[in-house]
N, C-alpha and C positions, 0 to 999 in steps of 0.2 A: 722633405714633409710635404703633403698634400694636408689642406684645410677642406674639410668635406660638408657640406649641409645641404638640411633636403628642403626645396620649396617650390611654393605654387607657381602657376602660369596664371598670370593675369590677363597678358594683353599681348595682340602679336605686333610688333611694333614697323617691324620691314621686312622683304624677302629679297635676295635674289639667288641666282642660280647656284643650290649646293648649302646655305646657310639662312637660316630665321634669327632675326634677333626679338627679341621678348623681352615683358616685363618682368619681375616672378616679385613674390612675397618671400622673403629668407629673413630669418629672426625679427621680422618685424616691424620688417623694415621692405618699401618695393625699389626694387636695384634691377639693373640691367644685367644682360645674359645674353649669351649670345648660342645658337644650337647650329653644330655641325648634322645635315638634313643626312647624308650617304652613310654617318658616324653612327649615331644615335634616334633615326628616323624621324617623322616628318613628328613637330608640336601643337599642341591648339592649349586655348585659355579652361583650364582645370587643370591639368597632368599635372602631374605629384612629382615632379624631376631632382636629381641629384646634382648639387654643384660642387665644381670645385671654386670654391670662394677665395684662392691661396693671395691674390695680386690685387683684387681689393683689402682685405684684410692688413698685408702689407704697405698697398698702396704705391704700389707697383706703377712702371708707365708700361706695362702689359695690356694696354687697352681696355685699363679702368672697367672690367666687366669680368661677371663669372664665365663659365663654361660648364654647359650639361655635359657631364657622365653621362648619365642614362635618362632615358624614360618610364616612370614607375607604371605610366598609364600602359605599352607597350615594350614591355620587357625580351620579347621574343622576336629578334631578327632572322633572318636570313641572307646570305651572298651568293654572288654569282659564281657558278661554278666553274667561268673562266676566270685566267690571271692567278700563275701561285706566286708575284713575289710579293713581299710582307715590306712595308715600311712603317714607323717607330718602330722596329721589331723589337718584341720580348718585351714589352709594354701592354700595360689592360686596354688601349688605346688600338695598336698596332690593326692598322688597315691592307686590306687586300688589295691590288692596283694588278690591270692586266699590262703589263713595258711593252715598250716596242721591240726589247731582245729576245723577247717571249713570241716560239713557230708561230703559237695561235691569232699572233696579234697581226690586225690586215697589214701596217706598212710593213712587216717582219721583213720582207724580200728586199725592198727599197731603204731600210736600213740596215742588212747585212751586206748588202753592196757597197756601200758607200764607207769610206776610208778617211775622206778629207774634209774640209770645209768647203772646197776650190776658189780657194783665194777671197769669199766674201765678207764683209766689215762684220765685228761685232764689236759691241757700243758695251765697255763694261764699266761698272757703277757700281760704290760702294754701298749703298742708300733705295730702298724704295723706291720715294719721290725722287729720284731724277729719270725716271722711266718716261713718266710725260711729257718733261718736257724735250725730251730727245725723241721718244717716238710723234713727237707733235712735231716738233721743226720739221723730221723726216719726212712725215703726208706730204708739210707744204711746200716744202721744196720740189721733191719730186713729181707734186700732182696727182698723191696717193697710188701710183705706181711700181713703189716697193713693196712689195710682200713683208712686213717686218713682225719678227716672230721674237716673245718674250720667253726667258729661260729663268725660270725662279729655279733658284740653288734653296737650301736651307741652311742657310745663315743666320734667317728671322724667326717668323711664324711659319710651320709648317704646311697647312691648309692656306692655300689659293685661296678659295673661296673668302679670306677674311679681307684679304685685298679689294675700298670699293674702286682703287683706282684702277686697277686691271678692267674691272668689269664696267667701269664708263670708257674704257681706251678699249672696247672691245667692242661696245654699244657704238659708240662713235667709228670703226672701223678703224680707226689709226692700230693697233694690232689685229693681226691674220688671226693668230693661234697661239697657245698657250704650249708650254715644256714644264711638268713639276720637274725636278732632277733629285736623284742621294733622296732623306729620309721628305720633300717635302711631296706633299702628293694633291691633287684633285686638278691640273692643268687638264687641258687636251688630248694632250699627248705624256704619255709617262716613261721615269727611264730611270736606272739606276744609280750611273753616280753623272757628274757633268761632262765626260766627255763624252761617253750616248750622248745625253740632253742634247749637245748642240749638235751634232750627227745626226739627231733626229728632227730637230731644228730644221736643218735641211734637206735630208736627206727625205723624210717623210713630210711636214709639215711645207718645206718646200719655200721657206725661206730667203728671202732676197738680202734683208740687216736684219741680223741679232742681235738683241739686245739681250748681257746676261745681267744680274742682280738680284738678291735675295729679295724678297716678302717682307711684308712691312715688321720693325722691330730689331733695329738693330743690337747687339749686346757693346757695352762697352764698359772698362774699369779704370780708366785713366793711364792705364799704366802702357805699355808699349807696343805688346802683342797683345795683349788681353782684351781683343777684340774684334768679333766678327767679321767687320769690314775688309779683315786681315786677306780675307779670298780674292779680292781684285788682284792679287799678287798671282793667287795661285791659275786664278782663270784667265789671267793677261799667258801664263806659260802655255795649258793646256789649247789654247786658242794658235798659239805657234806650233804647238806639236801637229795638229788638225788642221794646218796650212791656213789658216782662215787669216787675217787682217785684224789684231787687237788695236781696239782705238777706248785711253783709260777715260773715263770721265773725272776729274781731278776735282775733289771737297772744298769748294770755297767759298768763304764767308767772313766778312766785314761786320755782317749784327748778331755772333755770338760772343756774350761774355767772357770764353771760358778763353785762356794766352791760346792753348792747345791747340786750338781750331781756329785764330783767328786767320785771317789770308788762305795761304797752304793748310791745308787740316795736317793735325800728324799722323790719319789714316788713312788722307793719300804718300807723306813722306813714308812709312814703313809698309806699306804695300808696294809701292814701284820703286822706293830708294835701297829696298833691303829686301823685300820676298821676289819679286818680278826678277826672272833671270835671264830674260829674251828682254827684247826694245818691243817699243809699240810708240802709238801718236798719242801723245796728249794735248788736246785743244785745248788754248784758252781762249775766254772771248775778249773782248777792248779790253783797258782795263784805266782807269786814270793813273798822271804817273806816279802818284805813290803810293799808292797800293799795287801799281807795277813793279815799280821798285821790290816792296816786300817779297811781292810771292816771286821775279825771280831769285829773290838772293836767297827765299828760302827752297827752289828749285836746285840750285848749285851747289847748296850745302847738303840739301839729301843726296847728290850724289844722283838727279832724275835727269839733270841734263846731260851728264854724263853718258846715261843709256839708254835715254828713251829720247824722240824726237820731239819735239816742243813746238806747237805751231800758236800761230794767233787765226780765229777764225775772225773775218769781217763781217762778212757778211754773218748776221746770224735773227733772225726773225721772232724769238723768244715769247717775246712778248705778243708778238702780231697774232702767233698761233694757238698759243694758250687764251687768248683774247676769244677766237675768231672759234676755233673749236667750240668752248663755255667750260676750258677746264679749271678750275678750283684744286688749287695743290698747293701744302703748305708741307716746312718742315720744320720740326722742333716751332710747330706751333707759329712758324712770322712766313708769311707769303709774298711773294713775284714784288713787290713795292716796299717789304720790311727788309727781304734781305735779297737784292735782286743777283749778286754774282752767283750767288750757289742756283739760281735756276740757269743765268746762263750756260756757267758753266757746261750744262746737260746737256742744252741746248746747241750750247759750241760743236759738242762731240757728234749729239744728230746730226748737227748742218759737214761737220766733216766725213762721217758716214755716208749720208746723202749723194755728199757731193763725188765719193768714190763710187759710190750705185751709178750714177748719171755718166760719168766718165768712161764704166766699164760698158754702159748701153753703146754708147755713142761710136765706141769704139767696135763692138760687136753688129752693129747697122752701117758702119764705112763709111761715118759722118763727122764730124767735129761735131755737130748742128742737132742735127734729127731731131726738131721740134720741141727740144726740153730746157731748162731754164739754164743760164749762169750756170757753173759750179760754183757754187761759195769760195771768195778769196780766202786766199792767206797767207799770210808771212813768217819767216820762222827769227 
């Protein structure tokens, strides 16, 4: 069920492409709301808007904000004649996009000619916050030579404009382009499936390295299979089918009070130990003795050691990269100082992917040096 109320726009608090954060008066209170400009049009102070107030009323974690469903001040909107693919299909919020699969798309011919990822690395993360350290480290190690494209799945938020993180990463040129696939929408390129989204990232957006992960807001239930991060295993399978190199980010934490997330999270143990049917590389950061013993025991007991290649990345400039690029990112409200292993694991995956890129670049130029930084050291 949807809880619907009408409110008045009091002020504009922030804008970024495709999204406006506003202050509304609703039920006698002043509260935050989000307006997706491409869905419901622009808003201004004084407009009366229809709001979905469900999440705030239930005190859920989905943003702590209301969402504009319609602007009564401008109820009539037209759509572009181009594009025939609907996302969020058969809901009142279904949105029309021009997908790369359609013949009218400018990149259609490049997309249709592609059936492989050509062996490029794909960093596969289970949480949205992981994309920042991965992208920052890739840019840092490759000195910006690697073109990084983010493929956003529909495992979390559907509208890409909700992500402040992606906006920052693109603004700082750490991400070159974005692709939204499945029911997710709002990327530079739209795709119908994860498979076509990955191919579009390579063939149309010209990625050297892909980062694939859901948008903000994982859904979890504490049950073995009841969480959207399970898609990590399915993405490993997809990248393998498309002849890419899957690099999976392990979810590590020693700051989370929940036992199921201590050390190697049950999310990673299930996704890589039971769902991923083909091998991938799982990079780890350097850990202290006690933490390392726990994580390697969890890797062994979950079957990940038997199925995948686990490596330890010794050169891991996650702290330096995030600090240098001015990126402030948190997970469950915790930053790098409070939960270092979480971010170091994502950075390790980025470092490993950057090493693959540099190794390939060196081989193509016929020289092991070719003026680039040394490939990060790893050990099994």
